[in-house]
N, C-alpha and C positions, 0 to 999 in steps of 0.2 A: 232645107235643100231645098232646091228650087226643081222644080219637075222640068222635062223637054219641054212641055206645053208653055209654061207661064217662064222659059230663062228667054232673057235676054240675047243672050248664043254670045256674049262680047269674051274677047278673051281680055287676060288680067293685061297687055300691052295695049289694047284697044279701050280699058274703059275710061280713059279721060280725055278723049278726042272726038272730033267730030264727028267719029266713026258711029258714036256709040247713041242710037236713039234719045236714053234718057238723061246721058250727061249734054246736049244739047237742048233738051225742055228743061235741066237746071237751068242753063247758061241763060237761054232766054226769060224765064221767069226769075231769075237772080237779078237782070237786066234792068227787068222793070220795078224791082223792090229796090233796087238801087238808085235810079233817076225819082223814082216816089221820096224816097226820104231827103235826096238833093232839094227836091222839090219843096221837102219842110224849112230848109234853110229861106229858100225865097218866099214862101208862106208866113215865116218869122217877119220875116224884113216889112211883108210890106202892112201886117198887123202895125208891126213899129211906127209906119209913115204915117198909116191909116188915122192912129191913136195918139199921133204925136208923142209916142213914148221910145226915149233913147236912155240906156244905162249907164253911157258916159259921157263926160263934159264937149268931148271933142266933136260927135252926135246929134249937138244940138243945133242941128238946121233953122231953125223959125226960133224970133227972138221970145221971150216970155216964157220960155222952158225950163222945168226941171228935169234935172235927172231922175230914172223913175225906174222901180225895180218891179212893184206887184202888179201891174194893169192885167186884170181877169182874161183880158184877152189875147195879149200877148202870154203870157203864162198857159195856156190852154193849149198853144199851138206848140209850145216851147216843152209841155208834156208829155205831149204826143212824139214830138219827135225823139224824145228821151225814150219812150217807150218802143219805140221803134228800133232805137237801136241796143237795149235790153235783151228786144225779142229776137228780131229780126237777123241780127249777127250770130247767136247762138244755135238758129235755124242752120245758114248759111254751113257754118261747120258740120253739124248734124247731117244735111245733106249731102254733103260731099262724101262724109262716111258712109251715108247710109248706100250711096252710088257704088261703095269700093263694096258691096254684096252682091254685083249686079241682081239689083230686083226686077221686078217683073215689071217689063215697059207703059204698060197701060194703069198699073197701079201705081209706079213713081212718077209719070207724068201727070196723073191725076191730082196726088198729092201735092204736086210743086204747083197746082193752078189753084186747086181749092185755098191754099196755105198764104197763095199771092194775093188773088182779090179778097180773101178774108182780111190782110192787112190794108189794102185799099179801102173796105168799106170801113174798118175801124179808122180809119184816119178822116174818112168824110162825117164819119157819126158821131166825132170826136171832136173835131178841130176847124173842121170845114161849116158842118151843117149840124153842131150841135143836138143829137134825138136822148129822148131817154131809155134808163135802162129795160128792156136788158139787150138792147143792142148792140152797143159797147161788147159785152164782158161777153157775147156770143162769139163776134166777130174776133175775141183776143183767144179764148178759149179755143177754135177752132186751129188756128194756129199750135198753139201751145199742146194742144192732145198731137198732132200730128208731128210735131217736135217729137215729144214722147216715143209716138209709134214709132219713128223710125229707129228712136235710139233701143225701143226692146227689141226690134226686129233685129241690130245690129248687136244686140247682149246678146243676143239667143244663139245667132249665129255663130259669136265667137265665143260663149261658155267653153264648149269642148276643149278650147288649146290654153285655156289658164290652169 
């Protein structure tokens, strides 16, 4: 349980409102991550036009082009986008569940910040400007470990109720 010094002092009714500092921090960083994921779609389109690689016959804007599915530049961005969906979406759900435990505001907000910056770095070192490992695995593991940490906190705080 939270001590009085570490408590967010949020009542159950205020947990998911703009009155809760932790929830507001989550909303901000979740918005950043959603915008980042949306930009991945645009980055995929940019790569398709840059390298003139289109997956559908009706998308062939230029003459003398054929449908292509396996351009390494386009596929790298698509893999990064898929990795975002595989990791950010579960993180969003776990974060909301974590907020319901009324965590320490400083800890929670820093977890949200670090996880979000890690995913931005992951995109930069994987899809925008590829950098050798371990850069990508460190950025990937950061959010993954934070998500597992939040899951462990929730599990420990709710274990007595099962």
